[in-house]
C-alpha positions in Angstrom: -9.5 0.9 -24.3 -13.3 -0.5 -23.3 -11.7 -2.7 -21.0 -10.0 -0.2 -19.0 -13.3 1.8 -19.0 -15.3 -1.0 -17.7 -12.7 -1.8 -15.0 -13.2 2.0 -13.7 -16.4 1.8 -13.7 -16.6 -1.4 -11.5 -14.1 0.2 -9.0 -16.2 3.4 -9.1 -19.5 1.0 -8.0 -17.3 -1.0 -5.7 -16.1 2.2 -3.7 -19.6 3.9 -3.7 -22.0 1.1 -2.7 -21.0 0.5 0.7 -21.6 4.3 1.6 -25.2 3.9 -0.2 -25.5 0.3 1.6 -24.7 2.0 5.1 -26.6 5.4 4.9 -28.5 6.2 7.9 -32.1 7.0 8.0 -31.7 11.1 8.2 -29.8 11.0 5.0 -26.4 10.8 6.3 -23.7 8.5 4.9 -20.8 7.2 6.8 -17.8 8.7 5.7 -14.9 7.1 3.6 -12.4 6.9 6.4 -12.5 2.8 6.2 -11.8 3.3 2.5 -8.8 5.5 3.0 -7.1 3.2 6.0 -7.8 0.2 3.7 -6.2 2.2 0.6 -3.5 3.2 2.8 -2.2 0.1 4.1 -2.6 -1.7 0.8 -1.1 1.0 -1.4 1.8 0.8 1.2 1.9 -2.8 1.2 1.9 -3.2 -2.5 4.7 -0.3 -3.1 7.0 -1.9 -0.3 6.5 -5.5 -1.9 7.4 -4.1 -5.5 10.3 -2.3 -3.6 11.8 -5.0 -1.8 11.6 -7.4 -4.6 13.5 -5.0 -7.1 15.9 -4.7 -3.9 16.4 -8.6 -3.3 16.9 -9.3 -7.1 19.4 -6.7 -7.9 21.4 -7.5 -4.8 21.4 -10.8 -5.5 22.4 -10.6 -9.1 25.2 -8.2 -8.2 26.4 -10.9 -5.8 26.3 -12.9 -8.4 28.4 -11.1 -10.6 31.2 -10.2 -8.1 30.8 -12.6 -4.9 33.9 -10.6 -3.2 31.7 -7.1 -2.5 28.9 -9.5 -1.1 29.4 -8.2 2.4 29.4 -4.3 1.3 26.2 -5.3 -0.9 24.4 -7.1 2.4 25.1 -4.2 4.5 23.3 -1.9 1.9 20.7 -4.7 1.2 19.6 -4.6 4.8 19.7 -0.9 5.3 17.6 -0.7 2.0 15.1 -3.2 3.1 14.8 -1.3 6.7 13.9 2.0 5.2 11.6 0.5 2.6 9.6 -1.4 5.2 9.0 1.7 7.0 7.0 3.0 4.4 4.6 0.2 5.2 4.9 1.1 9.0 4.0 4.8 7.8 0.5 3.6 6.1 -0.3 1.3 8.9 0.0 4.2 11.4 -2.1 6.4 8.7 -4.7 3.6 8.7 -4.7 3.6 12.8 -5.1 7.2 12.9 -7.6 7.2 10.1 -9.5 4.4 12.4 -9.2 6.8 15.2 -11.5 9.5 13.8 -15.1 9.7 14.8 -16.4 10.5 11.2 -15.8 14.0 9.5 
């Protein structure tokens, strides 16, 4: 439990430190749009990597069990990979939209 709290505290420090470091002289700080853009791409990539790994592993196991159904499984595999990869593209689009903001 202590280790989890330690990791959470350090993560909070690492997220808040750039805002304090780049604060302007008039007291205003930059917004978290850069952090949001990074999280959008990072979490989308993480989720897609996990999904693609599970999909590829299960498809390979299914083809190994029943080689006769490889054609139908491969078609569904490619379709699933395309849909999973679209999530990463959505994350990239969100990151570009956040980077285009002037600051809130």
